[in-house]
C-alpha positions as CSV (number, residue, x, y, z in Angstrom):
1,M,0.0,0.0,0.0
2,K,1.3,3.4,-0.9
3,E,1.9,5.8,2.0
4,P,1.2,9.5,1.2
5,M,3.7,12.0,2.6
6,S,4.9,15.5,1.9
7,V,8.2,16.3,0.2
8,E,9.6,17.4,3.5
9,G,8.5,14.3,5.2
10,Y,10.1,12.2,2.5
11,D,13.4,14.2,2.8
12,L,13.4,13.6,6.6
13,L,13.0,9.9,6.1
14,I,15.9,9.8,3.7
15,E,18.0,12.0,6.1
16,E,17.4,9.6,9.0
17,F,18.0,6.5,6.8
18,K,21.4,7.9,5.6
19,F,22.4,9.0,9.0
20,L,21.7,5.6,10.6
21,L,23.3,3.7,7.7
22,E,26.4,5.9,7.2
23,H,27.2,7.2,10.7
24,E,25.3,5.5,13.5
25,K,25.6,1.8,12.4
26,P,29.3,1.9,11.7
27,K,30.0,3.7,15.0
28,V,28.0,1.1,17.0
29,A,29.6,-1.7,15.0
30,H,33.0,-0.4,16.0
31,E,31.9,-0.1,19.7
32,K,30.8,-3.8,19.5
33,L,34.2,-4.8,18.1
34,V,36.1,-2.9,20.8
35,A,33.9,-4.5,23.5
36,A,34.3,-8.0,22.0
37,A,38.1,-7.6,22.1
38,L,37.9,-7.2,25.9
39,G,37.1,-10.9,26.4
40,D,34.1,-12.9,27.6
41,R,31.1,-11.7,25.6
42,S,28.5,-13.4,27.8
43,E,29.2,-11.1,30.8
44,N,30.4,-8.1,28.8
45,A,27.8,-5.3,29.3
46,D,29.3,-3.0,26.7
47,Y,29.3,-5.8,24.1
48,Q,25.6,-6.7,24.9
49,A,24.6,-3.0,24.8
50,A,26.3,-2.5,21.4
51,K,24.7,-5.7,20.1
52,E,21.3,-4.4,21.3
53,K,21.8,-1.0,19.7
54,L,22.7,-2.6,16.4
55,R,19.5,-4.7,16.5
56,F,17.5,-1.5,17.1
57,I,19.3,0.3,14.3
58,D,18.7,-2.6,11.9
59,K,15.0,-2.7,12.8
60,R,14.6,1.1,12.2
61,L,16.5,0.9,8.9
62,F,14.2,-1.9,7.8
63,Y,11.1,0.1,8.7
64,L,12.5,3.3,7.1
65,N,13.4,1.5,3.9
66,S,9.9,0.0,3.8
67,M,8.3,3.5,4.2
68,I,10.6,5.0,1.6
69,Q,9.8,2.2,-0.9
70,N,6.1,2.6,-0.3
71,S,6.0,6.4,-0.2
72,Q,3.8,8.4,-2.4
73,I,5.2,11.9,-2.4
74,I,2.6,14.6,-2.6
75,D,3.2,18.4,-2.8
76,P,0.0,19.8,-1.3
77,S,1.1,23.4,-2.3
78,L,0.3,22.4,-5.9
79,H,-3.4,21.5,-5.1
80,E,-6.3,24.0,-5.1
81,H,-7.8,22.9,-1.8
82,S,-11.3,23.8,-2.8
83,R,-12.1,20.3,-1.6
84,V,-10.4,18.6,1.3
85,S,-7.3,16.7,0.1
86,F,-3.9,15.6,1.5
87,G,-2.2,18.7,3.1
88,S,-5.5,20.6,3.6
89,S,-6.0,22.5,6.8
90,V,-9.8,22.3,7.6
91,K,-11.7,24.4,10.2
92,V,-14.8,22.5,11.3
93,E,-17.6,23.2,13.7
94,N,-18.9,20.5,16.0
95,I,-22.6,20.7,15.3
96,H,-23.6,19.5,18.8
97,N,-21.6,22.0,20.9
98,G,-20.5,24.7,18.5
99,D,-16.8,24.2,19.2
100,E,-14.5,25.0,16.3
101,E,-11.5,22.8,15.6
102,T,-8.8,22.8,12.9
103,Y,-7.2,19.7,11.5
104,T,-4.5,19.3,8.8
105,I,-4.4,16.0,6.9
106,C,-0.9,14.6,6.6
107,G,1.1,11.4,6.3
108,V,1.2,8.8,9.1
109,L,4.9,9.7,10.0
110,E,4.1,13.4,10.0
111,S,1.0,13.3,12.2
112,E,0.8,14.9,15.6
113,P,-2.9,14.4,16.6
114,E,-2.3,16.5,19.7
115,N,-1.4,19.4,17.5
116,G,-4.2,18.9,14.9
117,L,-2.0,17.1,12.4
118,I,-4.0,14.0,11.6
119,S,-3.0,10.9,9.6
120,V,-4.7,10.5,6.2
121,H,-5.7,7.1,7.5
122,S,-7.6,8.3,10.6
123,P,-11.4,8.1,10.6
124,L,-11.7,11.9,10.8
125,A,-9.4,12.4,7.8
126,R,-11.2,9.7,5.8
127,A,-14.5,11.4,6.5
128,L,-13.1,14.9,5.5
129,L,-11.5,13.9,2.2
130,G,-13.3,15.2,-0.8
131,K,-15.7,17.4,1.1
132,S,-16.2,21.2,0.5
133,T,-16.9,24.2,2.6
134,G,-20.4,24.0,4.0
135,D,-20.6,20.2,3.9
136,E,-21.8,18.4,6.9
137,F,-20.6,15.0,7.8
138,K,-20.6,12.4,10.6
139,V,-17.6,10.5,11.9
140,K,-17.8,7.3,14.0
141,L,-15.2,7.3,16.8
142,P,-14.7,4.4,19.3
143,N,-17.3,5.7,21.8
144,V,-19.3,8.3,20.0
145,T,-20.5,9.6,16.6
146,K,-19.7,13.2,16.0
147,E,-21.2,15.6,13.5
148,Y,-19.3,18.5,11.9
149,E,-19.7,21.2,9.4
150,I,-16.8,22.4,7.3
151,L,-16.3,26.1,7.8
152,E,-13.0,26.7,5.9
153,I,-10.4,24.8,3.8
154,H,-6.9,26.2,3.2
155,Y,-3.3,25.2,2.8
156,I,-0.5,25.7,5.3
157,N,2.8,23.8,5.0
158,I,2.6,20.8,7.3
159,F,6.1,21.4,8.6
160,L,5.2,25.0,9.7
161,L,2.5,23.4,11.9
162,K,4.6,20.6,13.4
163,K,5.8,21.1,17.0
164,N,7.8,17.9,17.2
165,L,10.4,18.1,14.5
166,R,13.0,15.2,14.5
167,T,16.6,16.1,14.2
168,K,19.9,14.1,14.0
169,S,20.0,13.9,17.8
170,D,16.6,12.1,17.6
171,F,17.9,9.6,15.1
172,T,20.5,8.1,17.5
173,F,20.0,5.3,20.0
174,H,21.2,6.0,23.5
């Protein structure tokens, strides 16, 4: 299954993959060799720690590679956003209580639900896709069905809205 993501999201995946493969994995492999040279591996905490770090790095590399291979890069700035699509920021009104909420539809790795960035696969995003301003819709959530009206659709770059940007220090295993 193709995994939609923004250009910046894809670039970040590639950056993390390269960093782990070219820097972190060789560094940890060297730590493992140094620890192995110290003798008995079964009771060598440094050796076991390095071995465990390598296992985590390999798992992450496998996952990142899978995401890269299955990515569908979408540049939402090229879309009109007259209807809700990937990258749209949508202001909705909860019909029952009048509360206004804003959500931006993004890729699964870019999502921050606590900050209004919701995965394109979420029930709310699926209910929003293709709708226009003024449309009303229902979304079934685990314990409740909510009704909304779309007040506004616009575009803001996903990475300007993100509050949890990953950097190289987040790519390492401590």
